[in-house]
N, C-alpha and C positions, 0 to 999 in steps of 0.2 A: 546397642545393636538394636535390639528388637523395640525399645519405645518410641524408636525413629520410623521404625516399618509402622507400628501403631499409631504414630501420630500421623503417618503419611497417609493411612489406611483413613483414618478419621477427617483428613482433610478434603480426602475424594469422596469419601462421603459426602460429607458437610457441601459441595460443591456438584454433585451429582442431586443433592433434597435440593438445594437452592433454584437450581436450573428448572426442575422440573415442578416445583411450587412456587414459580415466582407466575406474573398472567403472562403469558405467552401470546395473548391477544394484541399488544403491543407492537409485537412484528409484523403484524399485515393489514397495518393502517394505512393510509394511502399512498406513502412513501415507500411502506414495504416491497416484497417481495412479488406483490402485483402488479408491480410496474414495471418487474424484469424483463431483460431480454432473452430470447434463447433460441434455439435453430433446431428447425425439426428433421428427423434423418429421411433420406430417400435413398431408395436404389434407381438406377437408371441402368436403362437396357436398351439394345434394338435386335430388330429382327431385319427380314428381308425389305418390309415395306416401311415400318416405323418405329420410330424412339419413345419409347414407354419410361414415365418417371411416377416413380407411384410413393409418397410422401406418409409417414405415419403422425396424424393429428387426431390423437383420441381425445375427446372430452369437448371438443370442438363442435358449432353451429356450421353448419353451409355460408350462412349470411358472415360471417367473421373470418371466410377465406376470402383473398382476391388473387385472382390470377390477370397478368396483364405482358402481352408480346408485342415488343418495339425491337425494331432492329437487329434482330436475330436473337434478342435475348428475351426468354423466358423467364418472368420476374412472381415469386408465391410470395404473399404476406398475409398478415393477418393480426389474432390478437385471442391468448387465451385466456381466460379470466378467471382472478380464484376468487370461488364464491361461496363466502360463510353463510351457511345454512341458517344456523342458531346462536345467536350470543352467548349462550351458554355453553357452547362445543370452546373447549381448549384444545390446540392442537400442540402434540410434544414435539412432532415433527412433518415437515413438508419439503416431500423431495422430489414432486412431480412440477415441471418446469410453468412458469404461468408469464403473461404479459405480449407484448408484441414482438413478433420476427419479420424478417426479410431472408428471402433465399433469391438470387439469380443465375440462371445456367443459360451460357451460350451455347444457341444450336443451330450451328451454319449448316445443317444437312435440312433444315427448313428455310423455307423462304417469307411465308404466308401463314396467316391463319387458317387461312379454306383447309377444312376438313379436320380442326382440332379439337377432339373432344375432349371433357373434362367430367369423371365422374365421383362421389363419396358416397364411401358406403361403410357403415361401423368403424369409423377411426381414419379409413385409409383413403388418400386421394389418389387418383388414376389419371394422369394427364398423357394422350395419344396425339403422336403428330405425326403425320404424313411426311415421307423423305421426298424431295423431290426426286421427280423423274432421272434426271442425268446422274447423281449420287447412290440411286439402286443398285446392286450389284447387278453384270449380266455379261453374258458368255459372249467369247471376243471369238475370231477365226484369226489365225496367224498363219500365211503362207510363205512356206521355203521358196527359198530364192531357184533353183532349176527344175526341180521334182513339182513344183508348185503341190505336194503334197499340203495339206491342211491339218493342223492339232487346234485344240480347242481348251483354252484355258478359263481360270474366271477371275473375276478382280473387281477392283471398284469402278465404276465407271470412267470418272474423273483420270484415274490412274491408266486403266486399261486404255483409255481412248487416244492418248497421248503415244501410248505402245503399239495400238494399231496404225495409227497414220503414219510410224516411222516402220514398222515390219512393210507396211504395205508399197511405201514409197519406195524404200531398200527392194520390193522383189519386182517393182516395175523396173528399176532403173536396170 
């Protein structure tokens, strides 16, 4: 039983030695990891006036990042290249992602590129998209039937406008 464990440990040790003593530069040839695909992570949030998309793109140049906006779809694309600085370097592990990427986001609250800004600092891309006027939240007055007392509620413009028209129609009846 002990001899089997010793044999298993020696096999494991030989495999580890083989992995670390082999020439790992072959893994980074033209067909290697530098040509893969990856997806940068993003945060998307909104406030009263804007939608904000923040993307993590560390180690990239601004010139390698592309943004397009068409049919209410914002597309972020680009390429992060693996650059081996010195032929004498033997990498044992590469966990960073490299290659091309494309991310698309449907943005129904924005209808044009007017007012859209994009800023890239310290590996973070921030895209600010202004909301259309009709989707911004606003206050709506509700009139009750007999007393004509008003009450204010808050809601999104598209939903609240329909409610307001119905309430006003009922109040006028």
